N, C-alpha and C positions, 0 to 999 in steps of 0.2 A: 601612448594613452589612445583608448578608442575617438576615431571621429566621424562626422558626417557620413565619409563613403561605407562606413563598414557597418554601420547603424541600414544606411540604405540596401547596402545587399544582405545585412542580415533579415530586413524586410522582405526582401523577395523573397531568399529562402524560405520563408516561415508562412506566405501565404498560397502559395501557387503548387502545394505538395498538397492542399485539401481538395482541391478543384476538382479532380479525378478520382472516381472510386477505387480503389486499391483491394483486390481480392484477401490481402494480408491481413488489411485494415479491419474488414470486413467480419473476418475467421477468430481474431483478437475479442473483438465486441462480442461475437458470438459464444463464446469462453468465458466472459465474466459470470459468475455463479451468485446469485443471492446466497447461498445457504454458507459460502466458501467467507463472504461480508461478514455473517452474523455469527459463524464461529470464532472467527478471530476476534470479533468483537466482545462476544461471552466471556472471555479473557482477557482480553485488556481493560472490561468496565467491571472485574472482577464477579462476574456470576460464575465462571469457573475459574479454582487453581493453575497455575502454571507451574513449570519443573524446570528451573533452568541449570539442572545439577546440585541442586542442594534439595532435591525432596518438593513435595509441592506446598508450594505458596500462593497467596492470592494477593492483587493487584488492586488493594482498596481506594487508595488515593496517589493518581498522577501529580498534585501539587508536586513543585521544585524544589521545597521544603520537607517531602514528607517520601520517607523510604518506599513508597508502592515505585514511585517516578524513578529511582534506578533500578528497580524490578525491571520496569517495564521497560528501560532501555536495554539489559540484558536478554530479555524475551525479544525483544524486536529484532536484538542482535542474532538468536538462533533464528528467527522466523524468514532471516534473509538466509543465513546460512543452510537452512534448508531447501528451500529451492534454489541452490546452487549456487549463491552469490557470493563474495566472500568482503562483506560489510566490513566499514571503519568505524571508528568514534571520533568526532570530532570534538575537543575538550575546547572550554571556553569559561571564563567567568566564573571560577573557582570550580563547582559541582555540575557547570552545564555538560550538557553534550548530546550533539547534533546526531543520527545516526543516520546512515551514508550507504546506499549501494550504487554502483556504477553495471553500467551496460558497453563494453567500448563499441565507439563507430567504428563500422567496415571502414568505410571512404574518408569519412572526417572524424575521426576520434576527439580533434579540438575542438570541436562545435557540440556544445551539450545544449540538451533539452532536458528543463528540467521538473518532475513533478512533485510536487511536498502538500507538507501538514504538518502542523504540530502535534507532537503526543503529550507535553503537558499539558493540564487541568488546571481548573477553579473547583471552590472557595477553596479557602486555604487549610481545612480542618481535616478532621480523618479520615473521610471520605469526599472523595471527588471522582465521579465514577468518569464524567464526561465523555459521554456515549455520544451525545453529538457533538461536543463542543470539546473537542474537537477527533472523537475516535471513527466518528462517522469517515472523516478524513484520512484519515491513518488508515484505517482496514481498505479504504480506497488506492492509497499507495503500495499496501502487500499484493492486492489482488493486481495491479496492472505489474507489478513485478511476477507475480506468480503469472498473468496472460501474456505477457511478451517473454518470456524466458524461452520459448521456441523459436523467435524469430530475430534474425540478424537486422540491424537497421543500419543506415548511412552513417548518422551522427551518434553522438553516446547519447544514452540516457539514463540521467540520475533521480535516483528514488529517494527521497531525503525526506527522513523525519526532523523535522527542529523541535529544541528544547527551548523552555523559558519563554515562550512566545506570550503569556500573561503577563510576564514583568518587561514586558516592552519589547517584544520580539530581537530578544537579545542576539537567540542562536541563528537564526537566520541573517540578522543583520553583522553577527561575524562571520557567515560564510559571505554573504553579500560584497562587504568589505574588502574581504580578503583574495576574493576573486578580481576584483576591480584590481585592486593591488598589483597584480599578478598579470592585468590585462588578460583574463581569461574571454574566450567565445561562446557566453551564453546566449543561444538565440531564442530561446523561450524559455518563460516560467508557468507554470500550469499550477496554480494554487488552491486548495479547497480546505475552507474551516466552515464547518456545520452544514455540512450537505443532507440530511435524515429525518428534517422534521418540516411536514404539510399537513399543518394543521385544520387548514379549511378546504384541503382536497381538488384545489386549483391546479397541481402540477409544476406550479411558477418558480423558476429558477433565477441567478441575477449573475448576470457578468459585469465585474468593474474592471475597469480600463480607462486609461489616458494616455495623454499626449505626448507620452517617453518612450523613447526607443521606439521597440516596434511593435509596442503594446496594443494599439487599435488594428495593427493586421494580424495580430494573435486570436485578438476578440473575434474577427473576421472568418478567422480559419474555425473556430470553434460554433459559431454559427453555419459556416458550411457543410463542417462534419454534422452536425444536427442533422441537415435536411440530405444531404448527398445518403447517408446512410440510414435513411428512416428513422430518424428514434422521433424527429417533429416535437420536438418539447417547447409546452410554452419560455419564452428568453424573455428579459427585460435584462436593457443594458445599464448601467449606472456608468454616464461618461460627463465629470471626471468623477472615477469611482473614489470611495472611501479608502481609507489608510489604516485601516486597524487590522490589519492582519500582516501574513506574512510576506506579499507582494509587494508589500508597498518599500521593504528592504532594498527589493531590485530596481525599482522607481527610484531610492535615494542614491541607488549608484549609475543612475542612467539606462539600467538594461530594461529591456522589454519581459511584462510579469501582466497576468489578471489573474483575477478571483473568481473562482466559482464556488456560487452559497447559495443557500436556499433564501426563500424571501423573505430577510429579516429587516426588510424595510415595512412589509404590511402584515405579516404573518410568523413574529418572531418566536421562538421556541419559550414558553412561559418556565420551564424548568434550565433555561442558561443558567449559568456557574451558581448553580444549586447541587446538592448531596441528591438532587431527585432528577439528574440527567441521566437516564436509566434508556436501555436499549427497547424496552418495553412500551417506551412513547414515541419511537422513530416508526416512519411510516416507511418500511423493506423494499417496497418498488421503487417508490419514491426514489431511496438512496442508489437501489440499484441503478436505474437511469441517470441519476446523475454520474453517477462513475464511471458507465459506459460513455458518455460523453467528453468526460476527461481523458477516461484513458484512449479514447479515440482521433481523440485531439492531439496528444502525446506521439500517439503512433503514424499521426498523419503529418507531425511537424519532424519528426523522427527519423520519416523517410525508409518504408520499409525495402531491405537489400536481398530481393532471392526473393525463394519461397516459404511459406510460413509451415511449420510440423507441425501440423493442428493435432496430434494424436499423441505428442509431448503437453500439449497444450492442456487438452482434457484428460492428458492423467494424472496430471497433479491438480488437486490435491487427494487423488481419488484413496492412497493408502502411506498413510507415515507413521512413523515410529520416533518419540523422542523420549529421553535423550538416546543420545547413540553414538560411542558406547554406552552399554547401560549396566547395571548392579542393581539385584533385588526387584524389579518390574520397570518398566516401558510403557509409558502413555502412548498409546492407539489412536491413528484417527484413520475412519473410513467414511469416505463422502464422495458425492458428483453422483452427474449422471450415469445409471446404469450399476450402482454400487448396490448392490445387494449383497453381501458376503453373508454364507451361514458359518462361517467359522472360519479358524487360521490355524496351520501344519506349519510346524519349526523342522528344519533337515539339517544334517550335518552339512560337512564340504563333499561327502561319497554320496549324498543323496538321499539318505536314511535319515527315516521320519523319527524325528528325538521325541515328539510330543507334539498332542492336538488337541486343540479349545472349539467349542462350540461358541456362538458369537448371541445376546450379548454377553458381556463382561461386566463384572462388578466395576463402577467408578471407572468406567474404559481402559484399565491400564492390566496389561499381562504379566504374568505373576513369572518370573523368575527363578526362583527357589530350587536348589536341585539341580540345573542346568550347569553343565561346567562350561568354564573358559573357554571360549573361543570362538570360532564366527561363524555364524549359520545364516540363512535364508527363512525368510516367513513369509508364507505366501496365503493369502486370503482366498480361501475357497467360494467358486461362485463370482469371480470378480476377473473377466479380462487382464492378464498383463500385472496385475495388482501382488508384485513382489520386492519384498525389500530386503535390503542384506542388513544384519545385526550382529555385531561386538558386545557379546556379552563377558561384561570384567571379574574379575575373581572380588 
């Protein structure tokens, strides 16, 4: 069992890294991209169809009792896979499934820093886009995984997406209970739940904390990141914080955790838990700012080890193909700074051009009819280093 000395050590470990500015953390913050957040939210909330290997499908509702929840789970796994992670699914409570990806720490792999959100949504009908609650947090976790992929850390980073939060925080409670039972060292939890709505435009955000574990120190680290890296966002602290989201599952086990949330106290989203919780009502600049704050705090607490590969961070996701291997057609994504592609060129293993296309393509899909099975390279012309390997199946 954890004792007071371990918790004190965790407290010290998690407040001091944020005191001094780190070039690696700054570069990670600079790589956070609004377009990347929106691109993923469009798919998670049903605006754009996804393809998890069975053709285009739309995530109409992520309610735990609707088929879109399982579709979202599969799509989230593939999102992590696209970024080079090996995601796992933690099944619980019948059809519950947490989606997890880890970046092992180089010096202290046993110490875990968790950045998390819940992917299930309300209401209970067949339409539950859940853009703000909590698509905003989910896409921020995915963005964290993207921009932190090229950096190594001393501590392990866990990118966690919980299921069944709306049914009583069941997914996070299952994870936290199992971690406590195994005496796992969770040194910080940064939970995001609804970080995209700012109806009155004041930019105010809230951090919920309590005197549990090193939760106060984690809050202090987030406040320091806000000033040290020039984000300078207006912050209100709720202490003792509310227990209505997944951070409370970790408090119940004695772990340090905080909740980052929009000003739910005084400026709540009027579309909360309704079929109109859509991307169009979110403030993307505000959402990006809160995402940067959460990611910067996570990176500082994980402690960067060695130089960041900023080229790798900026290259993702300039050019993506999915599914891969593919048959019939493949979805393409070209985005990010400087990504003004004018065409696509397909070459075989010998370097011979097999086919070329002009952009834009209908429905952002690359047709593969008539192309023999094999391994090819697809290059986006006009974009530096935008090359992807593609396997065409029979």
